[in-house]
C-alpha positions in Angstrom: 27.9 -27.6 -11.0 30.2 -26.4 -13.5 27.7 -26.4 -16.2 25.3 -24.5 -14.3 28.0 -22.3 -13.0 28.5 -21.5 -16.5 24.9 -21.1 -17.8 24.0 -18.7 -14.5 27.1 -16.0 -16.0 25.8 -16.7 -19.7 22.7 -15.3 -19.3 21.8 -11.8 -20.1 22.0 -8.8 -18.4 19.2 -6.3 -19.0 19.2 -3.1 -20.1 19.8 -1.2 -17.0 23.0 0.8 -16.2 23.0 -2.4 -13.6 22.2 -4.9 -16.0 18.9 -5.4 -14.4 15.0 -4.6 -16.1 13.6 -2.7 -13.9 11.6 -0.6 -15.5 10.4 3.2 -13.9 7.2 1.8 -12.6 8.6 0.1 -10.5 11.0 2.5 -9.5 8.1 4.3 -8.6 6.8 1.0 -7.4 9.6 0.7 -4.7 9.2 4.9 -3.8 5.2 4.0 -2.5 6.6 1.2 -1.0 9.5 2.8 1.2 7.1 5.6 2.0 4.2 3.2 2.6 7.3 2.2 5.3 7.5 -1.3 7.8 4.6 -4.6 6.9 5.3 -7.1 8.0 2.7 -10.1 8.0 0.8 -10.4 11.5 -2.1 -13.2 12.7 -4.3 -9.9 13.4 -3.8 -8.6 10.4 -4.6 -12.2 8.4 -7.6 -12.0 10.7 -8.5 -8.9 9.8 -7.7 -9.2 5.6 -9.8 -12.8 6.1 -13.0 -11.4 8.2 -12.9 -7.8 5.1 -13.5 -10.9 2.9 -16.1 -12.3 4.5 -18.1 -8.7 4.0 -17.2 -7.6 8.0 -16.5 -4.4 8.2 -13.9 -2.6 10.1 -16.1 -1.8 13.3 -16.9 -5.6 13.4 -13.7 -6.6 13.4 -11.9 -3.7 15.8 -14.4 -5.4 18.7 -13.6 -9.9 17.4 -10.2 -8.4 18.3 -10.4 -6.3 20.4 -8.3 -2.9 19.4 -9.9 0.3 18.2 -11.3 0.6 15.1 -8.1 2.4 13.7 -6.3 0.1 14.5 -8.6 -2.6 12.4 -8.3 0.4 9.4 -4.7 0.1 9.7 -4.2 -4.2 9.3 -6.6 -3.8 6.7 -5.1 -0.6 4.7 -1.1 -2.9 5.4 -3.1 -6.4 3.7 -4.4 -4.0 0.5 -0.7 -2.4 0.9 0.6 -6.2 0.8 -1.7 -6.5 -2.4 -4.4 -9.5 -0.7 -7.6 -9.0 -3.6 -9.5 -6.3 -1.0 -12.4 -4.4 -2.2 -10.3 -1.4 -1.7 -13.8 0.1 -2.9 -15.7 -1.1 0.0 -12.9 0.0 2.4 -13.0 4.3 0.7 -16.2 4.3 1.9 -15.3 3.1 5.5 -12.7 5.4 5.4 -14.4 8.7 3.7 -12.5 8.6 1.1 -13.8 9.7 -1.8 -12.9 10.8 -6.0 -12.6 13.2 -5.1 -10.9 13.1 -1.8 -8.0 10.5 -3.4 -7.6 11.9 -6.4 -6.2 14.9 -4.1 -3.8 13.1 -1.9 -2.7 11.3 -4.9 -1.6 14.4 -6.4 0.4 15.4 -3.2 2.0 12.0 -2.4 2.8 11.9 -6.1 4.8 15.8 -5.9 5.9 15.9 -2.8 10.2 15.5 -3.0 10.8 14.2 0.7 8.4 11.1 0.2 7.2 10.9 3.2 3.6 11.1 5.2 3.8 13.5 7.8 4.6 16.0 4.6 1.6 14.4 2.4 -0.6 15.5 6.2 0.9 19.0 6.7 0.5 19.7 3.1 -3.1 18.7 2.7 -3.7 20.7 5.8 -4.2 18.0 8.3 -7.8 17.7 6.3 -7.2 13.5 6.0 -6.2 11.7 8.2 -3.2 9.1 8.5 -5.4 6.0 7.4 -6.8 7.2 4.6 -3.2 8.3 3.3 -2.9 5.6 3.8 -5.4 3.7 1.8 -4.5 5.7 -0.9 -1.2 5.0 -0.9 -1.1 1.5 -0.5 -3.9 1.6 -3.7 -1.5 3.8 -6.2 0.9 0.8 -4.8 -1.3 -2.1 -6.6 -2.8 1.1 -10.0 -5.6 0.3 -8.2 -8.9 3.6 -9.2 -11.5 3.6 -6.8 
């Protein structure tokens, strides 16, 4: 046991001020995840993620789960934010996120200082839904483009 302890103590530390090897990208991703908010797993989210992989749309999934379409969208966006391999382009189409709106929302997310969804929505004159903003945020977390 002493050997293991010594090995751990002699491992080199990273380049950062606290000994970590965090990069700017990690820091930005962390900031985006914080802005996105809580995203715990749930049974319904798993069902929506699986359904999207099978080619189902949010309207069909909402009916199957007996929830509003917007709620099914949130579950799907949460799955994307959590790193599931989903077709984000078909999600964008359903959510009405075009290349132009994606770029506008992305610019706003990147430039605001307080990193709050409400500020993004206010600054965009309520032109986009929270689901559209959260979708772009989920894409940014995983460096996905439309």
